[in-house]
Backbone as XML, in Angstrom:
<?xml version="1.0"?>
<chain id="A" units="angstrom">
  <residue number="1" name="MET">
    <atom name="N" x="106.222" y="125.061" z="96.783"/>
    <atom name="CA" x="106.126" y="126.502" z="96.603"/>
    <atom name="C" x="107.391" y="127.024" z="95.940"/>
  </residue>
  <residue number="2" name="TRP">
    <atom name="N" x="107.260" y="127.943" z="95.007"/>
    <atom name="CA" x="108.403" y="128.544" z="94.331"/>
    <atom name="C" x="109.210" y="129.372" z="95.321"/>
  </residue>
  <residue number="3" name="PHE">
    <atom name="N" x="110.503" y="129.384" z="95.154"/>
    <atom name="CA" x="111.420" y="130.200" z="95.955"/>
    <atom name="C" x="111.334" y="129.896" z="97.447"/>
  </residue>
  <residue number="4" name="SER">
    <atom name="N" x="110.995" y="128.662" z="97.817"/>
    <atom name="CA" x="110.870" y="128.327" z="99.232"/>
    <atom name="C" x="112.209" y="128.369" z="99.958"/>
  </residue>
  <residue number="5" name="SER">
    <atom name="N" x="113.312" y="128.263" z="99.225"/>
    <atom name="CA" x="114.626" y="128.300" z="99.861"/>
    <atom name="C" x="115.116" y="129.727" z="100.108"/>
  </residue>
  <residue number="6" name="LYS">
    <atom name="N" x="114.378" y="130.710" z="99.650"/>
    <atom name="CA" x="114.773" y="132.116" z="99.829"/>
    <atom name="C" x="114.618" y="132.528" z="101.289"/>
  </residue>
  <residue number="7" name="LYS">
    <atom name="N" x="115.686" y="133.056" z="101.859"/>
    <atom name="CA" x="115.607" y="133.429" z="103.272"/>
    <atom name="C" x="114.970" y="134.803" z="103.446"/>
  </residue>
  <residue number="8" name="ALA">
    <atom name="N" x="114.454" y="135.025" z="104.631"/>
    <atom name="CA" x="113.756" y="136.282" z="104.933"/>
    <atom name="C" x="114.728" y="137.454" z="104.952"/>
  </residue>
  <residue number="9" name="GLN">
    <atom name="N" x="114.253" y="138.608" z="104.513"/>
    <atom name="CA" x="115.056" y="139.832" z="104.524"/>
    <atom name="C" x="115.223" y="140.326" z="105.954"/>
  </residue>
  <residue number="10" name="PRO">
    <atom name="N" x="116.393" y="140.896" z="106.281"/>
    <atom name="CA" x="116.536" y="141.513" z="107.599"/>
    <atom name="C" x="115.681" y="142.784" z="107.665"/>
  </residue>
  <residue number="11" name="PRO">
    <atom name="N" x="115.244" y="143.151" z="108.859"/>
    <atom name="CA" x="114.419" y="144.359" z="108.983"/>
    <atom name="C" x="115.244" y="145.619" z="108.752"/>
  </residue>
  <residue number="12" name="ILE">
    <atom name="N" x="114.602" y="146.622" z="108.153"/>
    <atom name="CA" x="115.252" y="147.921" z="107.990"/>
    <atom name="C" x="115.064" y="148.677" z="109.296"/>
  </residue>
  <residue number="13" name="ARG">
    <atom name="N" x="116.157" y="148.865" z="110.016"/>
    <atom name="CA" x="116.113" y="149.498" z="111.338"/>
    <atom name="C" x="116.597" y="150.949" z="111.313"/>
  </residue>
  <residue number="14" name="SER">
    <atom name="N" x="117.237" y="151.348" z="110.212"/>
    <atom name="CA" x="117.801" y="152.700" z="110.146"/>
    <atom name="C" x="117.409" y="153.370" z="108.840"/>
  </residue>
  <residue number="15" name="LEU">
    <atom name="N" x="117.317" y="154.695" z="108.888"/>
    <atom name="CA" x="116.921" y="155.478" z="107.730"/>
    <atom name="C" x="117.712" y="156.777" z="107.680"/>
  </residue>
  <residue number="16" name="VAL">
    <atom name="N" x="118.238" y="157.088" z="106.502"/>
    <atom name="CA" x="118.792" y="158.414" z="106.233"/>
    <atom name="C" x="117.734" y="159.083" z="105.367"/>
  </residue>
  <residue number="17" name="GLY">
    <atom name="N" x="116.968" y="159.973" z="105.963"/>
    <atom name="CA" x="115.808" y="160.556" z="105.305"/>
    <atom name="C" x="116.140" y="161.536" z="104.197"/>
  </residue>
  <residue number="18" name="GLU">
    <atom name="N" x="115.147" y="161.767" z="103.347"/>
    <atom name="CA" x="115.266" y="162.738" z="102.266"/>
    <atom name="C" x="115.561" y="164.111" z="102.872"/>
  </residue>
  <residue number="19" name="GLY">
    <atom name="N" x="116.490" y="164.835" z="102.272"/>
    <atom name="CA" x="116.875" y="166.146" z="102.784"/>
    <atom name="C" x="117.993" y="166.084" z="103.811"/>
  </residue>
  <residue number="20" name="THR">
    <atom name="N" x="118.404" y="164.887" z="104.197"/>
    <atom name="CA" x="119.487" y="164.714" z="105.160"/>
    <atom name="C" x="120.798" y="164.498" z="104.418"/>
  </residue>
  <residue number="21" name="ARG">
    <atom name="N" x="121.859" y="165.150" z="104.906"/>
    <atom name="CA" x="123.190" y="164.969" z="104.322"/>
    <atom name="C" x="124.137" y="164.538" z="105.437"/>
  </residue>
  <residue number="22" name="LEU">
    <atom name="N" x="124.747" y="163.373" z="105.261"/>
    <atom name="CA" x="125.691" y="162.823" z="106.228"/>
    <atom name="C" x="127.087" y="162.855" z="105.633"/>
  </residue>
  <residue number="23" name="GLN">
    <atom name="N" x="128.078" y="163.179" z="106.464"/>
    <atom name="CA" x="129.454" y="163.168" z="106.005"/>
    <atom name="C" x="130.256" y="162.273" z="106.936"/>
  </residue>
  <residue number="24" name="GLY">
    <atom name="N" x="130.981" y="161.292" z="106.365"/>
    <atom name="CA" x="131.759" y="160.343" z="107.148"/>
    <atom name="C" x="131.286" y="158.926" z="106.901"/>
  </residue>
  <residue number="25" name="GLU">
    <atom name="N" x="131.985" y="157.976" z="107.497"/>
    <atom name="CA" x="131.641" y="156.565" z="107.322"/>
    <atom name="C" x="130.332" y="156.240" z="108.042"/>
  </residue>
  <residue number="26" name="LEU">
    <atom name="N" x="129.476" y="155.485" z="107.376"/>
    <atom name="CA" x="128.198" y="155.067" z="107.940"/>
    <atom name="C" x="128.207" y="153.548" z="108.027"/>
  </residue>
  <residue number="27" name="ARG">
    <atom name="N" x="128.155" y="153.017" z="109.261"/>
    <atom name="CA" x="128.129" y="151.577" z="109.493"/>
    <atom name="C" x="126.760" y="151.224" z="110.080"/>
  </residue>
  <residue number="28" name="PHE">
    <atom name="N" x="126.253" y="150.047" z="109.689"/>
    <atom name="CA" x="124.919" y="149.652" z="110.153"/>
    <atom name="C" x="124.832" y="148.142" z="110.311"/>
  </residue>
  <residue number="29" name="ARG">
    <atom name="N" x="123.797" y="147.714" z="111.036"/>
    <atom name="CA" x="123.477" y="146.293" z="111.203"/>
    <atom name="C" x="122.082" y="146.051" z="110.629"/>
  </residue>
  <residue number="30" name="ASP">
    <atom name="N" x="121.836" y="144.854" z="110.211"/>
    <atom name="CA" x="120.544" y="144.439" z="109.648"/>
    <atom name="C" x="120.228" y="145.226" z="108.384"/>
  </residue>
  <residue number="31" name="GLY">
    <atom name="N" x="119.268" y="146.181" z="108.444"/>
    <atom name="CA" x="118.850" y="146.887" z="107.242"/>
    <atom name="C" x="118.967" y="148.387" z="107.364"/>
  </residue>
  <residue number="32" name="LEU">
    <atom name="N" x="119.280" y="149.048" z="106.248"/>
    <atom name="CA" x="119.388" y="150.510" z="106.172"/>
    <atom name="C" x="118.783" y="150.968" z="104.860"/>
  </residue>
  <residue number="33" name="ARG">
    <atom name="N" x="117.986" y="152.043" z="104.927"/>
    <atom name="CA" x="117.446" y="152.680" z="103.720"/>
    <atom name="C" x="117.994" y="154.099" z="103.671"/>
  </residue>
  <residue number="34" name="ILE">
    <atom name="N" x="118.499" y="154.479" z="102.494"/>
    <atom name="CA" x="119.022" y="155.828" z="102.298"/>
    <atom name="C" x="118.135" y="156.536" z="101.283"/>
  </residue>
  <residue number="35" name="ASP">
    <atom name="N" x="117.544" y="157.669" z="101.712"/>
    <atom name="CA" x="116.775" y="158.540" z="100.831"/>
    <atom name="C" x="117.483" y="159.882" z="100.663"/>
  </residue>
  <residue number="36" name="GLY">
    <atom name="N" x="118.497" y="160.140" z="101.477"/>
    <atom name="CA" x="119.230" y="161.403" z="101.452"/>
    <atom name="C" x="120.576" y="161.244" z="100.772"/>
  </residue>
  <residue number="37" name="GLU">
    <atom name="N" x="121.568" y="162.001" z="101.286"/>
    <atom name="CA" x="122.904" y="162.000" z="100.686"/>
    <atom name="C" x="123.933" y="161.603" z="101.732"/>
  </residue>
  <residue number="38" name="VAL">
    <atom name="N" x="124.848" y="160.714" z="101.335"/>
    <atom name="CA" x="125.944" y="160.285" z="102.212"/>
    <atom name="C" x="127.254" y="160.548" z="101.488"/>
  </residue>
  <residue number="39" name="GLN">
    <atom name="N" x="128.130" y="161.325" z="102.139"/>
    <atom name="CA" x="129.481" y="161.586" z="101.631"/>
    <atom name="C" x="130.430" y="160.744" z="102.483"/>
  </residue>
  <residue number="40" name="GLY">
    <atom name="N" x="130.671" y="159.511" z="102.074"/>
    <atom name="CA" x="131.515" y="158.597" z="102.822"/>
    <atom name="C" x="131.078" y="157.170" z="102.568"/>
  </residue>
  <residue number="41" name="ASP">
    <atom name="N" x="131.815" y="156.236" z="103.140"/>
    <atom name="CA" x="131.538" y="154.823" z="102.938"/>
    <atom name="C" x="130.291" y="154.389" z="103.701"/>
  </residue>
  <residue number="42" name="VAL">
    <atom name="N" x="129.543" y="153.446" z="103.105"/>
    <atom name="CA" x="128.373" y="152.842" z="103.736"/>
    <atom name="C" x="128.643" y="151.341" z="103.784"/>
  </residue>
  <residue number="43" name="VAL">
    <atom name="N" x="128.871" y="150.819" z="104.998"/>
    <atom name="CA" x="129.310" y="149.435" z="105.157"/>
    <atom name="C" x="128.485" y="148.748" z="106.237"/>
  </residue>
  <residue number="44" name="ALA">
    <atom name="N" x="128.018" y="147.546" z="105.945"/>
    <atom name="CA" x="127.283" y="146.753" z="106.927"/>
    <atom name="C" x="128.261" y="146.061" z="107.860"/>
  </residue>
  <residue number="45" name="ASP">
    <atom name="N" x="127.991" y="146.124" z="109.175"/>
    <atom name="CA" x="128.811" y="145.407" z="110.150"/>
    <atom name="C" x="128.636" y="143.907" z="110.002"/>
  </residue>
  <residue number="46" name="ASN">
    <atom name="N" x="127.406" y="143.468" z="109.808"/>
    <atom name="CA" x="127.117" y="142.046" z="109.594"/>
    <atom name="C" x="126.843" y="141.855" z="108.105"/>
  </residue>
  <residue number="47" name="GLU">
    <atom name="N" x="127.889" y="141.951" z="107.307"/>
    <atom name="CA" x="127.758" y="142.002" z="105.850"/>
    <atom name="C" x="126.909" y="140.881" z="105.270"/>
  </residue>
  <residue number="48" name="ALA">
    <atom name="N" x="127.080" y="139.654" z="105.756"/>
    <atom name="CA" x="126.413" y="138.508" z="105.142"/>
    <atom name="C" x="124.909" y="138.457" z="105.409"/>
  </residue>
  <residue number="49" name="GLY">
    <atom name="N" x="124.380" y="139.174" z="106.371"/>
    <atom name="CA" x="122.943" y="139.119" z="106.628"/>
    <atom name="C" x="122.305" y="140.479" z="106.563"/>
  </residue>
  <residue number="50" name="SER">
    <atom name="N" x="122.841" y="141.360" z="105.764"/>
    <atom name="CA" x="122.400" y="142.754" z="105.775"/>
    <atom name="C" x="121.666" y="143.133" z="104.493"/>
  </residue>
  <residue number="51" name="LEU">
    <atom name="N" x="120.878" y="144.217" z="104.609"/>
    <atom name="CA" x="120.133" y="144.760" z="103.473"/>
    <atom name="C" x="120.373" y="146.263" z="103.419"/>
  </residue>
  <residue number="52" name="LEU">
    <atom name="N" x="120.772" y="146.746" z="102.255"/>
    <atom name="CA" x="120.974" y="148.174" z="102.033"/>
    <atom name="C" x="120.131" y="148.603" z="100.844"/>
  </residue>
  <residue number="53" name="VAL">
    <atom name="N" x="119.263" y="149.600" z="101.062"/>
    <atom name="CA" x="118.417" y="150.135" z="99.996"/>
    <atom name="C" x="118.833" y="151.579" z="99.751"/>
  </residue>
  <residue number="54" name="ILE">
    <atom name="N" x="119.246" y="151.870" z="98.524"/>
    <atom name="CA" x="119.604" y="153.227" z="98.108"/>
    <atom name="C" x="118.504" y="153.652" z="97.135"/>
  </residue>
  <residue number="55" name="SER">
    <atom name="N" x="117.610" y="154.519" z="97.618"/>
    <atom name="CA" x="116.403" y="154.852" z="96.858"/>
    <atom name="C" x="116.701" y="155.761" z="95.673"/>
  </residue>
  <residue number="56" name="GLU">
    <atom name="N" x="115.673" y="155.989" z="94.887"/>
    <atom name="CA" x="115.756" y="156.834" z="93.698"/>
    <atom name="C" x="116.260" y="158.240" z="94.026"/>
  </residue>
  <residue number="57" name="LYS">
    <atom name="N" x="115.948" y="158.745" z="95.202"/>
    <atom name="CA" x="116.331" y="160.104" z="95.602"/>
    <atom name="C" x="117.723" y="160.168" z="96.230"/>
  </residue>
  <residue number="58" name="ALA">
    <atom name="N" x="118.315" y="159.032" z="96.532"/>
    <atom name="CA" x="119.561" y="158.973" z="97.311"/>
    <atom name="C" x="120.806" y="159.161" z="96.461"/>
  </residue>
  <residue number="59" name="ARG">
    <atom name="N" x="121.841" y="159.697" z="97.118"/>
    <atom name="CA" x="123.162" y="159.856" z="96.514"/>
    <atom name="C" x="124.190" y="159.400" z="97.535"/>
  </residue>
  <residue number="60" name="VAL">
    <atom name="N" x="125.087" y="158.490" z="97.125"/>
    <atom name="CA" x="126.168" y="158.026" z="97.983"/>
    <atom name="C" x="127.478" y="158.252" z="97.233"/>
  </residue>
  <residue number="61" name="HIS">
    <atom name="N" x="128.404" y="158.964" z="97.894"/>
    <atom name="CA" x="129.737" y="159.194" z="97.334"/>
    <atom name="C" x="130.722" y="158.501" z="98.264"/>
  </residue>
  <residue number="62" name="GLY">
    <atom name="N" x="131.033" y="157.249" z="97.951"/>
    <atom name="CA" x="131.913" y="156.447" z="98.772"/>
    <atom name="C" x="131.679" y="154.977" z="98.487"/>
  </residue>
  <residue number="63" name="LYS">
    <atom name="N" x="132.409" y="154.127" z="99.187"/>
    <atom name="CA" x="132.297" y="152.685" z="99.030"/>
    <atom name="C" x="130.976" y="152.201" z="99.626"/>
  </residue>
  <residue number="64" name="VAL">
    <atom name="N" x="130.348" y="151.220" z="98.946"/>
    <atom name="CA" x="129.114" y="150.590" z="99.419"/>
    <atom name="C" x="129.392" y="149.094" z="99.537"/>
  </residue>
  <residue number="65" name="LYS">
    <atom name="N" x="129.108" y="148.525" z="100.739"/>
    <atom name="CA" x="129.339" y="147.090" z="100.923"/>
    <atom name="C" x="128.314" y="146.519" z="101.901"/>
  </residue>
  <residue number="66" name="ALA">
    <atom name="N" x="127.572" y="145.500" z="101.423"/>
    <atom name="CA" x="126.568" y="144.829" z="102.255"/>
    <atom name="C" x="126.244" y="143.488" z="101.619"/>
  </residue>
  <residue number="67" name="GLY">
    <atom name="N" x="125.416" y="142.707" z="102.290"/>
    <atom name="CA" x="125.015" y="141.413" z="101.752"/>
    <atom name="C" x="124.088" y="141.565" z="100.554"/>
  </residue>
  <residue number="68" name="HIS">
    <atom name="N" x="122.919" y="142.154" z="100.788"/>
    <atom name="CA" x="121.916" y="142.381" z="99.743"/>
    <atom name="C" x="121.838" y="143.886" z="99.521"/>
  </residue>
  <residue number="69" name="VAL">
    <atom name="N" x="122.141" y="144.330" z="98.316"/>
    <atom name="CA" x="122.155" y="145.758" z="97.996"/>
    <atom name="C" x="121.138" y="146.019" z="96.888"/>
  </residue>
  <residue number="70" name="ILE">
    <atom name="N" x="120.239" y="146.974" z="97.150"/>
    <atom name="CA" x="119.255" y="147.397" z="96.150"/>
    <atom name="C" x="119.543" y="148.867" z="95.856"/>
  </residue>
  <residue number="71" name="ILE">
    <atom name="N" x="119.796" y="149.181" z="94.580"/>
    <atom name="CA" x="120.132" y="150.558" z="94.200"/>
    <atom name="C" x="119.149" y="151.047" z="93.147"/>
  </residue>
  <residue number="72" name="ASN">
    <atom name="N" x="118.575" y="152.230" z="93.401"/>
    <atom name="CA" x="117.751" y="152.914" z="92.412"/>
    <atom name="C" x="118.158" y="154.383" z="92.346"/>
  </residue>
  <residue number="73" name="GLY">
    <atom name="N" x="119.215" y="154.753" z="93.056"/>
    <atom name="CA" x="119.731" y="156.119" z="93.069"/>
    <atom name="C" x="121.132" y="156.149" z="92.483"/>
  </residue>
  <residue number="74" name="GLU">
    <atom name="N" x="121.959" y="157.046" z="93.005"/>
    <atom name="CA" x="123.309" y="157.257" z="92.463"/>
    <atom name="C" x="124.373" y="156.854" z="93.483"/>
  </residue>
  <residue number="75" name="VAL">
    <atom name="N" x="125.365" y="156.108" z="93.006"/>
    <atom name="CA" x="126.526" y="155.760" z="93.823"/>
    <atom name="C" x="127.774" y="156.124" z="93.028"/>
  </residue>
  <residue number="76" name="VAL">
    <atom name="N" x="128.642" y="156.923" z="93.645"/>
    <atom name="CA" x="129.939" y="157.237" z="93.060"/>
    <atom name="C" x="130.970" y="156.591" z="93.967"/>
  </residue>
  <residue number="77" name="GLY">
    <atom name="N" x="131.465" y="155.450" z="93.559"/>
    <atom name="CA" x="132.399" y="154.675" z="94.354"/>
    <atom name="C" x="132.166" y="153.195" z="94.102"/>
  </residue>
  <residue number="78" name="PRO">
    <atom name="N" x="133.034" y="152.344" z="94.644"/>
    <atom name="CA" x="132.891" y="150.905" z="94.423"/>
    <atom name="C" x="131.703" y="150.323" z="95.186"/>
  </residue>
  <residue number="79" name="VAL">
    <atom name="N" x="131.082" y="149.306" z="94.585"/>
    <atom name="CA" x="129.936" y="148.622" z="95.188"/>
    <atom name="C" x="130.278" y="147.142" z="95.301"/>
  </residue>
  <residue number="80" name="GLU">
    <atom name="N" x="130.028" y="146.562" z="96.485"/>
    <atom name="CA" x="130.232" y="145.132" z="96.677"/>
    <atom name="C" x="129.013" y="144.545" z="97.377"/>
  </residue>
  <residue number="81" name="ALA">
    <atom name="N" x="128.376" y="143.564" z="96.722"/>
    <atom name="CA" x="127.217" y="142.866" z="97.274"/>
    <atom name="C" x="127.605" y="141.407" z="97.471"/>
  </residue>
  <residue number="82" name="LEU">
    <atom name="N" x="127.671" y="140.983" z="98.722"/>
    <atom name="CA" x="128.143" y="139.637" z="99.035"/>
    <atom name="C" x="127.099" y="138.563" z="98.753"/>
  </residue>
  <residue number="83" name="GLU">
    <atom name="N" x="125.831" y="138.949" z="98.625"/>
    <atom name="CA" x="124.772" y="137.981" z="98.335"/>
    <atom name="C" x="124.072" y="138.311" z="97.021"/>
  </residue>
  <residue number="84" name="LEU">
    <atom name="N" x="123.414" y="139.475" z="96.964"/>
    <atom name="CA" x="122.621" y="139.846" z="95.788"/>
    <atom name="C" x="122.701" y="141.344" z="95.560"/>
  </residue>
  <residue number="85" name="LEU">
    <atom name="N" x="122.892" y="141.733" z="94.315"/>
    <atom name="CA" x="122.864" y="143.143" z="93.918"/>
    <atom name="C" x="121.689" y="143.322" z="92.973"/>
  </residue>
  <residue number="86" name="GLU">
    <atom name="N" x="120.746" y="144.209" z="93.354"/>
    <atom name="CA" x="119.608" y="144.534" z="92.503"/>
    <atom name="C" x="119.774" y="145.962" z="92.022"/>
  </residue>
  <residue number="87" name="LEU">
    <atom name="N" x="119.846" y="146.126" z="90.715"/>
    <atom name="CA" x="119.957" y="147.457" z="90.120"/>
    <atom name="C" x="118.619" y="147.797" z="89.474"/>
  </residue>
  <residue number="88" name="GLN">
    <atom name="N" x="117.916" y="148.737" z="90.078"/>
    <atom name="CA" x="116.613" y="149.171" z="89.608"/>
    <atom name="C" x="116.792" y="150.106" z="88.401"/>
  </residue>
  <residue number="89" name="PRO">
    <atom name="N" x="115.704" y="150.441" z="87.688"/>
    <atom name="CA" x="115.816" y="151.206" z="86.439"/>
    <atom name="C" x="116.543" y="152.545" z="86.529"/>
  </residue>
  <residue number="90" name="LYS">
    <atom name="N" x="116.505" y="153.237" z="87.671"/>
    <atom name="CA" x="117.147" y="154.551" z="87.771"/>
    <atom name="C" x="118.503" y="154.487" z="88.472"/>
  </residue>
  <residue number="91" name="ALA">
    <atom name="N" x="119.050" y="153.290" z="88.646"/>
    <atom name="CA" x="120.359" y="153.129" z="89.290"/>
    <atom name="C" x="121.461" y="153.712" z="88.408"/>
  </residue>
  <residue number="92" name="ARG">
    <atom name="N" x="122.362" y="154.455" z="89.035"/>
    <atom name="CA" x="123.526" y="155.026" z="88.360"/>
    <atom name="C" x="124.737" y="154.766" z="89.250"/>
  </residue>
  <residue number="93" name="ILE">
    <atom name="N" x="125.712" y="154.014" z="88.741"/>
    <atom name="CA" x="126.918" y="153.709" z="89.502"/>
    <atom name="C" x="128.127" y="154.149" z="88.692"/>
  </residue>
  <residue number="94" name="VAL">
    <atom name="N" x="128.989" y="154.941" z="89.330"/>
    <atom name="CA" x="130.270" y="155.314" z="88.746"/>
    <atom name="C" x="131.316" y="154.690" z="89.658"/>
  </residue>
  <residue number="95" name="GLY">
    <atom name="N" x="131.806" y="153.536" z="89.272"/>
    <atom name="CA" x="132.763" y="152.800" z="90.086"/>
    <atom name="C" x="132.667" y="151.320" z="89.771"/>
  </residue>
  <residue number="96" name="ASP">
    <atom name="N" x="133.641" y="150.569" z="90.258"/>
    <atom name="CA" x="133.663" y="149.131" z="90.027"/>
    <atom name="C" x="132.609" y="148.435" z="90.878"/>
  </residue>
  <residue number="97" name="VAL">
    <atom name="N" x="132.053" y="147.350" z="90.326"/>
    <atom name="CA" x="130.968" y="146.622" z="90.978"/>
    <atom name="C" x="131.359" y="145.149" z="91.086"/>
  </residue>
  <residue number="98" name="ARG">
    <atom name="N" x="131.206" y="144.594" z="92.306"/>
    <atom name="CA" x="131.422" y="143.160" z="92.545"/>
    <atom name="C" x="130.160" y="142.612" z="93.187"/>
  </residue>
  <residue number="99" name="TYR">
    <atom name="N" x="129.777" y="141.401" z="92.786"/>
    <atom name="CA" x="128.511" y="140.837" z="93.239"/>
    <atom name="C" x="128.587" y="139.318" z="93.271"/>
  </residue>
  <residue number="100" name="GLU">
    <atom name="N" x="127.739" y="138.699" z="94.081"/>
    <atom name="CA" x="127.578" y="137.242" z="94.078"/>
    <atom name="C" x="126.514" y="136.871" z="93.051"/>
  </residue>
  <residue number="101" name="LEU">
    <atom name="N" x="125.336" y="137.498" z="93.151"/>
    <atom name="CA" x="124.259" y="137.353" z="92.175"/>
    <atom name="C" x="123.829" y="138.744" z="91.745"/>
  </residue>
  <residue number="102" name="LEU">
    <atom name="N" x="123.407" y="138.886" z="90.490"/>
    <atom name="CA" x="123.072" y="140.206" z="89.951"/>
    <atom name="C" x="121.712" y="140.166" z="89.275"/>
  </residue>
  <residue number="103" name="GLU">
    <atom name="N" x="120.885" y="141.176" z="89.603"/>
    <atom name="CA" x="119.619" y="141.405" z="88.914"/>
    <atom name="C" x="119.646" y="142.853" z="88.445"/>
  </residue>
  <residue number="104" name="MET">
    <atom name="N" x="119.624" y="143.044" z="87.125"/>
    <atom name="CA" x="119.763" y="144.392" z="86.567"/>
    <atom name="C" x="118.574" y="144.696" z="85.667"/>
  </residue>
  <residue number="105" name="HIS">
    <atom name="N" x="117.874" y="145.783" z="85.978"/>
    <atom name="CA" x="116.702" y="146.180" z="85.206"/>
    <atom name="C" x="117.114" y="147.098" z="84.051"/>
  </residue>
  <residue number="106" name="PRO">
    <atom name="N" x="116.334" y="147.118" z="82.963"/>
    <atom name="CA" x="116.619" y="148.038" z="81.866"/>
    <atom name="C" x="116.638" y="149.479" z="82.364"/>
  </residue>
  <residue number="107" name="GLY">
    <atom name="N" x="117.614" y="150.232" z="81.922"/>
    <atom name="CA" x="117.753" y="151.629" z="82.328"/>
    <atom name="C" x="118.868" y="151.840" z="83.334"/>
  </residue>
  <residue number="108" name="ALA">
    <atom name="N" x="119.233" y="150.803" z="84.089"/>
    <atom name="CA" x="120.328" y="150.920" z="85.060"/>
    <atom name="C" x="121.645" y="151.144" z="84.310"/>
  </residue>
  <residue number="109" name="LEU">
    <atom name="N" x="122.535" y="151.941" z="84.914"/>
    <atom name="CA" x="123.790" y="152.310" z="84.250"/>
    <atom name="C" x="124.961" y="152.087" z="85.195"/>
  </residue>
  <residue number="110" name="ILE">
    <atom name="N" x="126.005" y="151.452" z="84.669"/>
    <atom name="CA" x="127.246" y="151.251" z="85.422"/>
    <atom name="C" x="128.391" y="151.784" z="84.577"/>
  </residue>
  <residue number="111" name="GLU">
    <atom name="N" x="129.170" y="152.712" z="85.166"/>
    <atom name="CA" x="130.388" y="153.205" z="84.531"/>
    <atom name="C" x="131.547" y="152.694" z="85.368"/>
  </residue>
  <residue number="112" name="GLY">
    <atom name="N" x="132.012" y="151.508" z="85.038"/>
    <atom name="CA" x="133.081" y="150.869" z="85.789"/>
    <atom name="C" x="133.126" y="149.396" z="85.437"/>
  </residue>
  <residue number="113" name="GLU">
    <atom name="N" x="133.996" y="148.673" z="86.096"/>
    <atom name="CA" x="134.149" y="147.252" z="85.852"/>
    <atom name="C" x="133.095" y="146.471" z="86.619"/>
  </residue>
  <residue number="114" name="LEU">
    <atom name="N" x="132.491" y="145.494" z="85.978"/>
    <atom name="CA" x="131.452" y="144.656" z="86.565"/>
    <atom name="C" x="132.017" y="143.243" z="86.659"/>
  </residue>
  <residue number="115" name="ARG">
    <atom name="N" x="132.216" y="142.744" z="87.915"/>
    <atom name="CA" x="132.827" y="141.420" z="88.097"/>
    <atom name="C" x="132.092" y="140.636" z="89.177"/>
  </residue>
  <residue number="116" name="PRO">
    <atom name="N" x="131.854" y="139.340" z="88.909"/>
    <atom name="CA" x="131.239" y="138.502" z="89.942"/>
    <atom name="C" x="132.260" y="138.140" z="91.017"/>
  </residue>
  <residue number="117" name="LEU">
    <atom name="N" x="131.783" y="137.950" z="92.240"/>
    <atom name="CA" x="132.625" y="137.394" z="93.292"/>
    <atom name="C" x="132.705" y="135.902" z="93.009"/>
  </residue>
  <residue number="118" name="LYS">
    <atom name="N" x="133.854" y="135.367" z="93.064"/>
    <atom name="CA" x="133.980" y="133.934" z="92.777"/>
    <atom name="C" x="133.816" y="133.141" z="94.065"/>
  </residue>
  <residue number="119" name="SER">
    <atom name="N" x="132.878" y="132.232" z="94.049"/>
    <atom name="CA" x="132.618" y="131.377" z="95.201"/>
    <atom name="C" x="132.856" y="129.931" z="94.765"/>
  </residue>
  <residue number="120" name="PRO">
    <atom name="N" x="133.679" y="129.160" z="95.490"/>
    <atom name="CA" x="134.006" y="127.807" z="95.040"/>
    <atom name="C" x="132.823" y="126.849" z="95.039"/>
  </residue>
  <residue number="121" name="ASP">
    <atom name="N" x="131.792" y="127.099" z="95.839"/>
    <atom name="CA" x="130.663" y="126.186" z="95.909"/>
    <atom name="C" x="129.478" y="126.602" z="95.033"/>
  </residue>
  <residue number="122" name="ARG">
    <atom name="N" x="129.598" y="127.680" z="94.272"/>
    <atom name="CA" x="128.507" y="128.139" z="93.413"/>
    <atom name="C" x="129.033" y="128.438" z="92.022"/>
  </residue>
  <residue number="123" name="PRO">
    <atom name="N" x="128.224" y="128.169" z="90.992"/>
    <atom name="CA" x="128.646" y="128.578" z="89.659"/>
    <atom name="C" x="128.614" y="130.105" z="89.548"/>
  </residue>
  <residue number="124" name="ALA">
    <atom name="N" x="129.462" y="130.660" z="88.684"/>
    <atom name="CA" x="129.529" y="132.118" z="88.513"/>
    <atom name="C" x="128.243" y="132.662" z="87.903"/>
  </residue>
  <residue number="125" name="LEU">
    <atom name="N" x="127.537" y="131.844" z="87.100"/>
    <atom name="CA" x="126.320" y="132.304" z="86.429"/>
    <atom name="C" x="125.261" y="131.221" z="86.540"/>
  </residue>
  <residue number="126" name="LYS">
    <atom name="N" x="124.069" y="131.593" z="86.933"/>
    <atom name="CA" x="122.949" y="130.658" z="86.999"/>
    <atom name="C" x="121.790" y="131.278" z="86.249"/>
  </residue>
  <residue number="127" name="LEU">
    <atom name="N" x="121.294" y="130.570" z="85.258"/>
    <atom name="CA" x="120.195" y="131.083" z="84.457"/>
    <atom name="C" x="118.878" y="130.931" z="85.205"/>
  </residue>
  <residue number="128" name="ALA">
    <atom name="N" x="118.018" y="131.942" z="85.091"/>
    <atom name="CA" x="116.735" y="131.934" z="85.786"/>
    <atom name="C" x="115.752" y="130.974" z="85.118"/>
  </residue>
  <residue number="129" name="ALA">
    <atom name="N" x="115.858" y="130.792" z="83.821"/>
    <atom name="CA" x="114.944" y="129.896" z="83.087"/>
    <atom name="C" x="115.730" y="129.137" z="82.042"/>
  </residue>
  <residue number="130" name="SER">
    <atom name="N" x="115.280" y="127.964" z="81.742"/>
    <atom name="CA" x="115.959" y="127.123" z="80.756"/>
    <atom name="C" x="114.926" y="126.343" z="79.970"/>
  </residue>
  <residue number="131" name="ASN">
    <atom name="N" x="115.248" y="126.054" z="78.711"/>
    <atom name="CA" x="114.343" y="125.248" z="77.884"/>
    <atom name="C" x="114.440" y="123.784" z="78.214"/>
  </residue>
  <residue number="132" name="ASN">
    <atom name="N" x="115.504" y="123.371" z="78.873"/>
    <atom name="CA" x="115.678" y="121.955" z="79.255"/>
    <atom name="C" x="114.880" y="121.662" z="80.514"/>
  </residue>
  <residue number="133" name="ALA">
    <atom name="N" x="114.133" y="120.576" z="80.499"/>
    <atom name="CA" x="113.321" y="120.226" z="81.665"/>
    <atom name="C" x="114.087" y="119.364" z="82.640"/>
  </residue>
</chain>
């Protein structure tokens, strides 16, 4: 089976709903979805096994750090994804971005430095498809 080594996503246990505005640091475990606005840092306590979803309607003004980060809204501040960073078509980031693996869709915008996290046991770049069998 394709992608059989892919591990299961952590459950989303917390939600910042649309129309909600939070001010201050937001820490979470497992999974968090943001549909509202956060003025402050959003950081996973268990960074290596966490999932953060910043929806199309969401705005975050502060540092973002988690294992798997999916962005389709706006982030003003640095972003760090320790496992995978997915930038959906409406993603807008103003700040430096660090990632282990990156998936970027057409339309996503980054105004800042884009740098991979260097891991000694993994290559910095892995191609999804190759002509060599």
